[in-house]
C-alpha positions in Angstrom: -3.6 109.1 -68.4 -5.1 110.1 -65.5 -4.4 107.8 -62.4 -7.6 106.0 -61.2 -8.9 106.5 -57.9 -11.0 104.6 -55.5 -14.6 105.7 -54.7 -14.9 107.8 -51.7 -18.1 106.9 -49.7 -19.4 109.0 -46.6 -18.8 107.0 -43.2 -22.3 106.2 -42.5 -24.3 103.1 -42.4 -24.6 102.5 -46.4 -21.2 103.5 -46.8 -20.0 100.7 -43.9 -22.2 98.3 -45.7 -20.8 98.8 -48.7 -17.3 98.7 -47.1 -18.2 95.4 -45.5 -19.1 93.8 -49.1 -15.8 95.1 -50.4 -13.9 93.6 -47.8 -15.8 90.2 -47.8 -15.0 90.1 -51.8 -11.3 90.3 -50.7 -11.0 94.2 -51.3 -9.0 96.7 -49.6 -10.9 99.6 -47.3 -9.4 102.9 -45.8 -11.3 104.0 -43.0 -11.6 106.4 -40.1 -10.3 105.1 -36.6 -9.5 107.2 -33.6 -6.2 108.4 -34.1 -5.4 108.0 -38.3 -6.9 107.1 -41.1 -6.2 103.1 -41.7 -6.6 100.4 -44.2 -7.9 97.2 -43.3 -8.8 93.9 -45.0 -11.2 90.8 -44.2 -8.9 88.1 -42.1 -10.8 85.6 -43.8 -10.0 86.8 -47.6 -7.2 84.9 -49.2 -4.3 87.4 -49.9 -6.0 90.2 -48.3 -2.9 90.4 -45.8 -0.4 90.3 -48.5 -2.2 93.3 -50.3 -2.1 95.4 -47.2 1.6 95.2 -47.0 1.9 95.6 -50.9 -0.5 98.6 -50.2 1.8 100.3 -47.9 5.3 99.1 -48.8 5.5 97.5 -45.5 8.2 95.4 -44.6 7.1 91.7 -44.4 8.7 91.3 -41.3 6.7 93.3 -39.2 3.7 92.3 -38.2 -0.1 93.9 -38.3 -2.8 93.8 -35.3 -5.9 93.0 -35.3 -8.9 95.7 -34.8 -12.0 94.3 -32.4 -15.5 95.2 -32.3 -15.7 94.5 -28.5 -13.3 93.5 -25.9 -15.3 89.6 -25.6 -13.8 89.3 -29.3 -10.2 89.2 -28.0 -10.7 85.4 -26.8 -11.8 83.9 -30.1 -7.9 84.9 -31.1 -6.3 85.1 -28.5 -5.3 83.7 -25.0 -6.8 86.1 -22.7 -5.2 86.1 -19.0 -6.2 87.8 -15.8 -4.1 90.9 -16.8 -5.0 91.3 -19.9 -8.7 91.1 -19.5 -8.6 93.5 -16.8 -6.6 95.8 -18.7 -9.2 95.3 -21.8 -12.3 95.6 -19.7 -10.7 99.0 -18.2 -9.2 100.7 -21.4 -11.1 99.7 -24.2 -12.2 101.2 -26.3 -9.1 103.3 -26.1 -5.3 104.0 -27.1 -4.4 100.3 -26.0 -2.8 97.6 -27.8 -2.8 93.8 -26.0 0.0 91.5 -27.5 -1.3 88.1 -26.4 -0.4 84.5 -27.3 -2.2 83.5 -30.2 -4.8 80.6 -30.0 -3.0 77.4 -31.0 -6.5 75.9 -32.5 -6.6 79.5 -34.8 -4.9 79.2 -37.6 -3.7 82.8 -38.4 -1.9 83.8 -41.4 2.0 84.0 -41.2 1.9 87.3 -42.9 -0.3 88.4 -40.1 2.0 87.7 -37.2 5.5 87.8 -38.9 5.4 84.3 -38.2 5.4 84.5 -34.4 3.0 83.1 -32.1 1.7 86.3 -30.8 -1.1 88.6 -32.1 -1.5 92.4 -31.0 -5.4 93.3 -30.5 -7.1 96.9 -29.9 -10.7 98.0 -29.6 -10.7 101.3 -31.1 -12.7 104.3 -29.8 -14.0 105.1 -32.9 -17.6 103.5 -34.4 -16.5 102.7 -38.0 -13.9 100.3 -37.4 -16.0 98.5 -34.5 -19.1 98.4 -36.6 -16.6 96.4 -39.6 -15.1 94.1 -37.0 -18.6 93.3 -35.8 -19.8 92.4 -39.3 -16.5 90.5 -40.3 -14.7 89.4 -37.2 -11.5 90.6 -35.8 -10.0 93.0 -38.5 -6.1 92.8 -39.8 -5.7 96.9 -39.9 -2.7 99.3 -40.3 -2.1 103.2 -41.0 -3.1 104.4 -44.3 0.0 105.9 -45.6 3.0 104.7 -47.5 5.8 103.3 -45.3 7.8 106.0 -43.9 5.5 109.0 -44.9 3.3 110.8 -42.8 -0.2 109.5 -41.5 -3.0 110.0 -43.6 -5.3 112.6 -41.8 -8.6 112.4 -44.0 -9.7 110.6 -46.9 -8.2 113.0 -49.6 -4.5 112.3 -48.2 -5.3 108.3 -48.4 -6.2 108.8 -51.9 -2.9 111.2 -52.7 -0.7 108.5 -50.9 -2.3 105.0 -52.0 -4.6 105.4 -54.8 -6.1 102.8 -56.4 -4.0 100.4 -54.1 -7.1 100.3 -51.9 -10.7 99.7 -53.5 -12.7 102.1 -51.2 -12.5 105.1 -48.8 -14.7 105.9 -46.2 -14.6 109.6 -45.3 -15.2 110.2 -41.7 -13.9 113.8 -41.9 -10.5 115.2 -40.6 -8.9 112.3 -38.2 -8.5 113.2 -34.9 -4.6 112.3 -34.9 -2.9 112.0 -31.2 -0.4 109.7 -30.1 -0.4 105.7 -31.3 -1.7 103.3 -28.7 0.2 102.1 -25.9 1.5 98.9 -26.1 2.1 96.0 -23.6 3.2 92.4 -23.9 0.6 90.1 -21.9 2.4 87.0 -23.2 3.5 86.3 -19.8 2.4 86.0 -16.4 4.0 89.5 -15.5 2.8 92.2 -18.4 5.5 94.6 -19.7 5.5 97.6 -21.7 6.4 97.7 -25.2 5.7 101.3 -26.6 4.4 104.1 -24.5 1.8 106.0 -26.1 -2.0 107.3 -25.7 -2.5 105.9 -22.3 0.1 106.5 -19.6 1.7 103.2 -18.5 1.2 104.1 -14.9 -2.7 104.1 -15.3 -2.0 100.7 -16.4 0.1 99.6 -13.6 -2.2 101.2 -11.1 -5.4 98.9 -12.6 -3.2 96.0 -12.1 -2.1 96.7 -8.6 -5.4 97.5 -7.6 -6.4 93.8 -8.5 -3.3 92.4 -7.0 -2.0 91.5 -10.6 1.9 90.9 -11.0 3.5 93.2 -13.8 6.5 94.9 -15.0 4.8 98.0 -16.2 6.2 101.3 -14.9 4.5 102.8 -11.7 5.1 106.4 -12.8 5.4 108.5 -16.1 4.1 110.9 -18.1 0.6 112.4 -17.7 -1.9 110.8 -19.5 -2.5 112.0 -23.4 -5.5 110.2 -24.1 -7.5 107.0 -23.6 
């Protein structure tokens, strides 16, 4: 018997509208981002986070970030200090993930945060995930591949790896690839580097230095490879 495969729709207004309906109904959608293809769910959908983990075979002790439509959405989920606000305004949309203290008045699924009181947030430089996050709110997302396997660079690669563990695939053509986002810990008064990536940490340091904000980011490093 031929395995069932999810429908593939063009990443256009009609496709995004259909994707939003699938997400609201508790489904998993694969979509293009500014790096590789990702899979996402609706934060409000019961069991959605668990389905993301199951689709990837991802270890349950690894937290999942939220994609945002715009920097202003960050304050709905996390406590945004001066440094995080400055970095978000300067480098979003783009390859920067900020780890913030989760708001104590917002109940986030333990599966999303791996039980930690923090949350990773990013505004991607791609219209598709931003449009869905605008429709649904901050959106849990992770790369659209089996854990430990190569990233999916196009819609067919998503289907080949994940099959019917996703409910819909939005086809935005080949992904641009490139390095993963730079991750900065903004849970204390002195932001620090958790992972170097698409944005040279020295650029982040320069932005904070110019504003007179303390930090522990390196002030020199490799040339910037993206935004």
